[in-house]
N, C-alpha and C positions, 0 to 999 in steps of 0.2 A: 429475572435474567439480566437485566442492567447491573445489579451487584454482581455478578459472576463476573462478566466483562470487565467491571472495574476493576476487579481484585486480580484478574489477571494482569490487565495493563500495570498497576501499580507493582506487582511482584515481577515486570518484566524486566529482564537484563539484556539479552541479546537475541537475535532469531532463532527458533524452535528448528528442531528437522523436520522437514516435510518431506513425505514419502515421495510427492511428485517428482522431486529432484534430489535423486540420492548420490550424485555425482558430487566431485569436489568441486567444481566448475559452476559457482550460484550466481552467475549472469543471467538465465531465466528467471532463477528464482525470484532475483530483483525486479526484473521488468515485469513480472506476473503479479507482484504484489503492488508495483506502482499502478499499473492498469487497475487490481482490484480495490485500492484505494479511492482513486476517482471514479470508477463504478459506483462504489459503493457509497459516496459524497452525492453523485449525481440520482442514483435513486432514491435514496433517502430524502434529498432535497427535496424530491418532484413530490413525492408524497406528504411533506411538511413534518417529519420526522424527526428528533436529535439526530445528528451526525456521528455520536461519541464511539458505536459501534467501529466505526470506520478508523479510528485511531490506530486500532492494533496494526494493520496493514501498514498505515503510513511509520509507525516505528519500524516495522521490520524492514521495508524499505529500505529507511534512513539507516538501518543499520548493516545493510548488505551493499547499497549503491555507492557507488563514488558520487560525490557532491556534483563534478562537471556533468555527469551524465543527468541528475536531477535537474541540476539547472538549465541544459540544453532540453528537456523534455518539455519542462514548465515553456520555454519559451517557444517552442513547438507548437506546444496546446494554445497559447497565447495567439499567434501566428494562423493557427487553423491548419496547421500541416503536420501533424502528430501522425505518425504511421498507425498505432494502435486503435482498436475499437473501444471507446469510452462512453 
């Protein structure tokens, strides 16, 4: 399982098509992958497991999201004012 994930991450170029977000506007896709990354990290860290499978979500949101949004969201998480449920 880990080998398959590592192979996909190694061959990663840009965000693949996601059927949940078929439109040109990828704002929701960006935000959802940001949430998924942080939820994945939180869940696997709580179980004491390796968080490398979460790297996929991070690569996707970094590919789709403007840096200013990510910096803003990171600041909101630190302040405890982030609007999403992580």
